[in-house]
DRENPA-3360 file (N, C-alpha, C; in nm, 2 decimals, always signed):
BEGIN
1 = MKLFTLYH = +0.08/-0.12/+0.00/+0.00/+0.00/+0.00/+0.09/+0.12/+0.00 ~ +0.05/+0.22/-0.08/+0.13/+0.34/-0.09/+0.07/+0.44/+0.01 ~ +0.16/+0.51/+0.08/+0.12/+0.61/+0.18/+0.18/+0.74/+0.15 ~ +0.11/+0.85/+0.19/+0.17/+0.98/+0.16/+0.14/+1.08/+0.28 ~ +0.21/+1.18/+0.29/+0.19/+1.29/+0.38/+0.22/+1.42/+0.31 ~ +0.16/+1.53/+0.36/+0.19/+1.66/+0.30/+0.27/+1.74/+0.39 ~ +0.36/+1.82/+0.33/+0.45/+1.90/+0.41/+0.45/+2.04/+0.35 ~ +0.42/+2.14/+0.43/+0.41/+2.28/+0.39/+0.55/+2.34/+0.40;
9 = SPIGILAV = +0.62/+2.34/+0.28/+0.76/+2.39/+0.28/+0.77/+2.53/+0.23 ~ +0.89/+2.59/+0.24/+0.90/+2.73/+0.19/+0.88/+2.74/+0.04 ~ +0.88/+2.63/-0.04/+0.85/+2.64/-0.18/+0.71/+2.59/-0.21 ~ +0.63/+2.57/-0.11/+0.49/+2.52/-0.14/+0.47/+2.38/-0.08 ~ +0.35/+2.33/-0.10/+0.32/+2.20/-0.04/+0.39/+2.09/-0.12 ~ +0.45/+2.00/-0.04/+0.52/+1.89/-0.09/+0.44/+1.76/-0.05 ~ +0.42/+1.67/-0.14/+0.36/+1.54/-0.10/+0.47/+1.44/-0.11 ~ +0.49/+1.37/+0.00/+0.59/+1.27/+0.01/+0.52/+1.14/+0.01;
17 = EQEDNIVI = +0.57/+1.05/-0.08/+0.50/+0.92/-0.10/+0.59/+0.81/-0.07 ~ +0.55/+0.70/+0.00/+0.63/+0.59/+0.02/+0.55/+0.46/+0.00 ~ +0.62/+0.35/-0.04/+0.56/+0.22/-0.05/+0.66/+0.12/+0.00 ~ +0.61/+0.03/+0.09/+0.70/-0.07/+0.15/+0.82/-0.01/+0.22 ~ +0.80/+0.10/+0.29/+0.90/+0.17/+0.36/+1.02/+0.22/+0.28 ~ +0.99/+0.25/+0.15/+1.09/+0.32/+0.07/+1.02/+0.44/+0.01 ~ +1.08/+0.56/+0.01/+1.03/+0.68/-0.05/+1.04/+0.66/-0.20 ~ +0.92/+0.68/-0.26/+0.92/+0.66/-0.41/+0.89/+0.79/-0.48;
25 = ALHLEGSE = +0.84/+0.89/-0.41/+0.81/+1.02/-0.48/+0.81/+1.14/-0.39 ~ +0.84/+1.25/-0.44/+0.83/+1.38/-0.37/+0.76/+1.47/-0.48 ~ +0.64/+1.50/-0.46/+0.56/+1.58/-0.55/+0.56/+1.73/-0.51 ~ +0.60/+1.82/-0.60/+0.60/+1.96/-0.57/+0.46/+2.02/-0.59 ~ +0.43/+2.12/-0.51/+0.30/+2.19/-0.53/+0.29/+2.23/-0.68 ~ +0.17/+2.21/-0.73/+0.15/+2.24/-0.87/+0.15/+2.11/-0.95 ~ +0.20/+2.00/-0.89/+0.20/+1.87/-0.97/+0.06/+1.81/-0.96 ~ +0.04/+1.72/-1.05/-0.09/+1.66/-1.06/-0.13/+1.59/-0.93;
33 = FVQTTTDS = -0.03/+1.53/-0.86/-0.05/+1.45/-0.74/-0.11/+1.54/-0.63 ~ -0.06/+1.65/-0.61/-0.10/+1.74/-0.50/-0.24/+1.80/-0.54 ~ -0.27/+1.81/-0.66/-0.40/+1.87/-0.70/-0.52/+1.78/-0.71 ~ -0.49/+1.65/-0.72/-0.60/+1.55/-0.74/-0.59/+1.44/-0.64 ~ -0.69/+1.35/-0.64/-0.68/+1.24/-0.55/-0.58/+1.14/-0.61 ~ -0.54/+1.04/-0.53/-0.44/+0.95/-0.57/-0.48/+0.81/-0.52 ~ -0.40/+0.71/-0.56/-0.42/+0.57/-0.51/-0.35/+0.55/-0.38 ~ -0.28/+0.65/-0.33/-0.21/+0.65/-0.20/-0.30/+0.69/-0.09;
41 = VRNDQDPL = -0.28/+0.64/+0.03/-0.36/+0.67/+0.15/-0.28/+0.77/+0.23 ~ -0.34/+0.88/+0.27/-0.27/+0.98/+0.36/-0.25/+0.92/+0.50 ~ -0.13/+0.93/+0.55/-0.09/+0.88/+0.68/+0.02/+0.97/+0.74 ~ -0.02/+1.07/+0.81/+0.07/+1.17/+0.87/+0.15/+1.11/+0.99 ~ +0.11/+0.99/+1.03/+0.18/+0.93/+1.15/+0.28/+0.82/+1.11 ~ +0.29/+0.79/+0.98/+0.38/+0.69/+0.93/+0.53/+0.73/+0.97 ~ +0.60/+0.64/+1.04/+0.73/+0.67/+1.09/+0.83/+0.72/+0.98 ~ +0.83/+0.65/+0.86/+0.92/+0.69/+0.75/+0.88/+0.83/+0.70;
49 = LKEVVAQL = +0.75/+0.85/+0.68/+0.71/+0.98/+0.63/+0.74/+1.09/+0.73 ~ +0.72/+1.06/+0.85/+0.76/+1.16/+0.96/+0.91/+1.20/+0.95 ~ +0.99/+1.09/+0.93/+1.14/+1.11/+0.92/+1.17/+1.20/+0.80 ~ +1.11/+1.17/+0.69/+1.14/+1.24/+0.57/+1.10/+1.39/+0.59 ~ +0.98/+1.42/+0.65/+0.94/+1.55/+0.67/+1.04/+1.62/+0.77 ~ +1.09/+1.55/+0.87/+1.18/+1.61/+0.96/+1.31/+1.64/+0.89 ~ +1.36/+1.56/+0.80/+1.48/+1.59/+0.72/+1.46/+1.70/+0.62 ~ +1.35/+1.71/+0.56/+1.32/+1.82/+0.47/+1.32/+1.95/+0.55;
57 = EEYFRGER = +1.26/+1.95/+0.67/+1.26/+2.07/+0.75/+1.40/+2.11/+0.79 ~ +1.49/+2.02/+0.82/+1.63/+2.05/+0.85/+1.69/+2.10/+0.72 ~ +1.67/+2.04/+0.61/+1.72/+2.09/+0.48/+1.68/+2.24/+0.46 ~ +1.56/+2.27/+0.47/+1.51/+2.41/+0.45/+1.56/+2.51/+0.56 ~ +1.60/+2.46/+0.67/+1.66/+2.54/+0.78/+1.81/+2.56/+0.76 ~ +1.86/+2.48/+0.66/+2.00/+2.49/+0.63/+2.09/+2.40/+0.73 ~ +2.02/+2.30/+0.79/+2.09/+2.22/+0.88/+2.12/+2.08/+0.83 ~ +2.08/+2.05/+0.70/+2.10/+1.92/+0.64/+2.14/+1.93/+0.50;
65 = IIFNFPFE = +2.25/+1.86/+0.46/+2.29/+1.87/+0.32/+2.28/+1.73/+0.25 ~ +2.26/+1.62/+0.33/+2.24/+1.49/+0.28/+2.12/+1.43/+0.34 ~ +2.04/+1.36/+0.26/+1.92/+1.29/+0.31/+1.96/+1.15/+0.34 ~ +1.90/+1.10/+0.45/+1.94/+0.97/+0.51/+1.81/+0.89/+0.53 ~ +1.75/+0.84/+0.43/+1.64/+0.75/+0.44/+1.63/+0.67/+0.31 ~ +1.57/+0.56/+0.31/+1.56/+0.48/+0.18/+1.47/+0.54/+0.08 ~ +1.52/+0.55/-0.04/+1.44/+0.60/-0.15/+1.48/+0.53/-0.28 ~ +1.39/+0.53/-0.37/+1.41/+0.45/-0.50/+1.32/+0.52/-0.61;
73 = SEGTEFQS = +1.38/+0.53/-0.73/+1.30/+0.58/-0.84/+1.29/+0.48/-0.94 ~ +1.18/+0.48/-1.01/+1.15/+0.39/-1.12/+1.16/+0.47/-1.25 ~ +1.24/+0.42/-1.34/+1.24/+0.49/-1.47/+1.32/+0.40/-1.57 ~ +1.34/+0.46/-1.69/+1.41/+0.39/-1.79/+1.56/+0.38/-1.75 ~ +1.63/+0.30/-1.82/+1.78/+0.29/-1.80/+1.84/+0.43/-1.81 ~ +1.81/+0.50/-1.92/+1.86/+0.63/-1.94/+1.83/+0.72/-1.83 ~ +1.70/+0.73/-1.79/+1.66/+0.81/-1.68/+1.74/+0.78/-1.55 ~ +1.75/+0.65/-1.52/+1.83/+0.61/-1.40/+1.97/+0.65/-1.41;
81 = DVWGILEQ = +2.03/+0.65/-1.53/+2.17/+0.69/-1.54/+2.18/+0.84/-1.51 ~ +2.08/+0.92/-1.56/+2.08/+1.06/-1.54/+2.06/+1.09/-1.39 ~ +1.97/+1.02/-1.33/+1.94/+1.05/-1.19/+2.06/+1.01/-1.10 ~ +2.13/+0.90/-1.14/+2.25/+0.86/-1.07/+2.36/+0.98/-1.07 ~ +2.37/+1.05/-1.18/+2.46/+1.16/-1.19/+2.41/+1.27/-1.10 ~ +2.28/+1.30/-1.10/+2.23/+1.41/-1.02/+2.26/+1.38/-0.87 ~ +2.26/+1.26/-0.83/+2.29/+1.23/-0.69/+2.43/+1.26/-0.65 ~ +2.52/+1.27/-0.75/+2.66/+1.29/-0.73/+2.70/+1.44/-0.73;
89 = IPYGETRS = +2.60/+1.53/-0.77/+2.63/+1.67/-0.78/+2.63/+1.72/-0.63 ~ +2.75/+1.78/-0.59/+2.76/+1.82/-0.45/+2.66/+1.93/-0.41 ~ +2.62/+1.93/-0.29/+2.53/+2.03/-0.23/+2.59/+2.17/-0.27 ~ +2.50/+2.26/-0.32/+2.54/+2.40/-0.35/+2.61/+2.42/-0.48 ~ +2.64/+2.31/-0.55/+2.71/+2.32/-0.68/+2.60/+2.29/-0.79 ~ +2.64/+2.33/-0.91/+2.56/+2.30/-1.03/+2.64/+2.23/-1.14 ~ +2.57/+2.17/-1.23/+2.62/+2.11/-1.35/+2.53/+2.15/-1.46 ~ +2.58/+2.16/-1.58/+2.50/+2.19/-1.70/+2.44/+2.07/-1.75;
97 = YLEVATAI = +2.34/+2.08/-1.83/+2.28/+1.97/-1.90/+2.38/+1.89/-1.98 ~ +2.47/+1.97/-2.04/+2.57/+1.91/-2.13/+2.67/+1.83/-2.04 ~ +2.70/+1.88/-1.92/+2.80/+1.81/-1.83/+2.73/+1.68/-1.79 ~ +2.60/+1.68/-1.76/+2.54/+1.56/-1.72/+2.53/+1.46/-1.84 ~ +2.50/+1.51/-1.96/+2.50/+1.42/-2.07/+2.64/+1.36/-2.10 ~ +2.74/+1.44/-2.08/+2.88/+1.39/-2.10/+2.91/+1.29/-1.99 ~ +2.87/+1.31/-1.87/+2.90/+1.22/-1.76/+2.84/+1.08/-1.78 ~ +2.73/+1.07/-1.86/+2.67/+0.94/-1.89/+2.71/+0.89/-2.03;
105 = QKPKAVRA = +2.81/+0.96/-2.08/+2.88/+0.93/-2.21/+2.78/+0.94/-2.33 ~ +2.69/+1.04/-2.32/+2.60/+1.06/-2.43/+2.59/+1.22/-2.45 ~ +2.70/+1.28/-2.49/+2.71/+1.42/-2.50/+2.61/+1.49/-2.59 ~ +2.55/+1.41/-2.68/+2.45/+1.47/-2.77/+2.31/+1.46/-2.72 ~ +2.30/+1.40/-2.60/+2.16/+1.38/-2.54/+2.12/+1.49/-2.44 ~ +2.16/+1.61/-2.47/+2.13/+1.72/-2.38/+1.98/+1.73/-2.36 ~ +1.91/+1.73/-2.46/+1.76/+1.75/-2.45/+1.70/+1.63/-2.37 ~ +1.75/+1.51/-2.40/+1.70/+1.39/-2.33/+1.73/+1.40/-2.18;
113 = VGQANRRN = +1.85/+1.46/-2.15/+1.88/+1.48/-2.01/+1.78/+1.57/-1.94 ~ +1.74/+1.67/-2.02/+1.64/+1.77/-1.97/+1.51/+1.70/-1.94 ~ +1.47/+1.61/-2.03/+1.35/+1.53/-2.01/+1.35/+1.44/-1.89 ~ +1.47/+1.37/-1.88/+1.49/+1.28/-1.76/+1.48/+1.36/-1.63 ~ +1.54/+1.48/-1.64/+1.54/+1.57/-1.52/+1.40/+1.60/-1.48 ~ +1.32/+1.63/-1.59/+1.18/+1.67/-1.57/+1.10/+1.56/-1.51 ~ +1.14/+1.44/-1.54/+1.06/+1.32/-1.49/+1.12/+1.26/-1.36 ~ +1.21/+1.33/-1.30/+1.27/+1.29/-1.17/+1.16/+1.28/-1.07;
121 = PLPIIVPC = +1.13/+1.16/-1.01/+1.02/+1.15/-0.91/+1.06/+1.20/-0.77 ~ +1.19/+1.23/-0.75/+1.23/+1.27/-0.62/+1.31/+1.40/-0.62 ~ +1.25/+1.51/-0.67/+1.32/+1.64/-0.67/+1.36/+1.68/-0.53 ~ +1.46/+1.75/-0.51/+1.52/+1.79/-0.39/+1.61/+1.68/-0.34 ~ +1.55/+1.56/-0.32/+1.62/+1.44/-0.27/+1.73/+1.40/-0.37 ~ +1.68/+1.38/-0.50/+1.77/+1.36/-0.61/+1.77/+1.50/-0.68 ~ +1.88/+1.58/-0.65/+1.88/+1.72/-0.68/+1.88/+1.77/-0.82 ~ +1.77/+1.75/-0.89/+1.76/+1.80/-1.03/+1.77/+1.95/-1.04;
129 = HRVVGKNN = +1.74/+2.02/-0.92/+1.75/+2.17/-0.92/+1.90/+2.21/-0.94 ~ +1.99/+2.13/-0.93/+2.13/+2.16/-0.95/+2.18/+2.15/-1.09 ~ +2.09/+2.13/-1.18/+2.12/+2.12/-1.32/+2.07/+2.25/-1.39 ~ +2.17/+2.32/-1.46/+2.14/+2.45/-1.51/+2.17/+2.45/-1.66 ~ +2.12/+2.55/-1.73/+2.15/+2.57/-1.87/+2.29/+2.63/-1.90 ~ +2.31/+2.66/-2.02/+2.43/+2.72/-2.06/+2.45/+2.85/-1.99 ~ +2.58/+2.88/-1.96/+2.61/+3.00/-1.88/+2.54/+3.02/-1.75 ~ +2.51/+2.90/-1.69/+2.44/+2.90/-1.56/+2.30/+2.96/-1.56;
137 = SLTGYAGN = +2.24/+2.96/-1.67/+2.10/+3.01/-1.68/+2.01/+2.91/-1.61 ~ +1.91/+2.96/-1.54/+1.81/+2.88/-1.48/+1.70/+2.84/-1.58 ~ +1.70/+2.72/-1.61/+1.60/+2.67/-1.71/+1.52/+2.56/-1.65 ~ +1.39/+2.55/-1.69/+1.30/+2.45/-1.65/+1.32/+2.39/-1.51 ~ +1.22/+2.38/-1.44/+1.21/+2.31/-1.31/+1.07/+2.28/-1.28 ~ +1.03/+2.16/-1.27/+0.90/+2.12/-1.24/+0.80/+2.19/-1.33 ~ +0.83/+2.18/-1.46/+0.75/+2.25/-1.56/+0.81/+2.39/-1.57 ~ +0.74/+2.49/-1.53/+0.79/+2.63/-1.54/+0.80/+2.69/-1.40;
145 = QVDKKEYL = +0.84/+2.62/-1.30/+0.86/+2.67/-1.17/+1.00/+2.70/-1.14 ~ +1.07/+2.78/-1.22/+1.21/+2.81/-1.21/+1.23/+2.89/-1.08 ~ +1.13/+2.96/-1.02/+1.15/+3.03/-0.90/+1.18/+2.93/-0.78 ~ +1.13/+2.81/-0.79/+1.16/+2.71/-0.69/+1.31/+2.66/-0.70 ~ +1.35/+2.64/-0.82/+1.49/+2.61/-0.85/+1.58/+2.71/-0.80 ~ +1.55/+2.84/-0.82/+1.63/+2.95/-0.78/+1.63/+2.95/-0.62 ~ +1.52/+2.93/-0.56/+1.51/+2.93/-0.41/+1.61/+2.82/-0.36 ~ +1.60/+2.70/-0.41/+1.68/+2.59/-0.36/+1.83/+2.62/-0.38;
153 = LNLERKVL = +1.87/+2.67/-0.50/+2.01/+2.70/-0.52/+2.06/+2.81/-0.43 ~ +1.98/+2.91/-0.41/+2.02/+3.02/-0.32/+2.03/+2.97/-0.18 ~ +1.94/+2.89/-0.13/+1.94/+2.83/+0.00/+2.07/+2.76/+0.02 ~ +2.11/+2.67/-0.07/+2.23/+2.59/-0.06/+2.35/+2.68/-0.06 ~ +2.36/+2.78/-0.15/+2.47/+2.87/-0.15/+2.49/+2.95/-0.02 ~ +2.37/+2.99/+0.04/+2.38/+3.07/+0.16/+2.43/+2.98/+0.28 ~ +2.39/+2.85/+0.28/+2.44/+2.76/+0.38/+2.59/+2.74/+0.37 ~ +2.63/+2.72/+0.25/+2.78/+2.70/+0.22/+2.85/+2.82/+0.27;
161 = AKYKLV = +2.80/+2.94/+0.23/+2.87/+3.07/+0.27/+2.87/+3.09/+0.42 ~ +2.76/+3.05/+0.48/+2.75/+3.07/+0.63/+2.86/+2.99/+0.70 ~ +2.88/+2.86/+0.65/+2.98/+2.78/+0.71/+3.12/+2.79/+0.64 ~ +3.13/+2.89/+0.55/+3.25/+2.91/+0.48/+3.30/+2.79/+0.41 ~ +3.21/+2.72/+0.35/+3.25/+2.60/+0.27/+3.27/+2.62/+0.13 ~ +3.26/+2.75/+0.09/+3.28/+2.79/-0.05/+3.41/+2.87/-0.07;
% end
């Protein structure tokens, strides 16, 4: 059975979904999940979901840079390759779509990387917000929610600067 909870974050309502004690999705406000009913059952007392919300709260307070709970994404082999690279992008840093494409040894697949990024079921956790366009331009995030991408990148940069890690 899939369970979910809602978290009111600084970038809007997030729906965290788990199945068999593994986080399988984090839906941003504005996504279809948050706006409609789902086959998941809301359970705000589920221990894993409570832990995820606690870690997200720490992240947004600038107290957490790595998430520590079981998560898994389902996608094509290509998408999984892209998401694997996203997980390697250090907190507060960015990579271009071309750099991600090159890292998976498909330098001509820049647009496909963008589509894989867009289908990432675990934004923030698998940090697709750290992928930027040419010349560090902020392009696409959760559709057209670039303001959320900007917020997350600024948060991470402020945390690094606060602790003089940059």
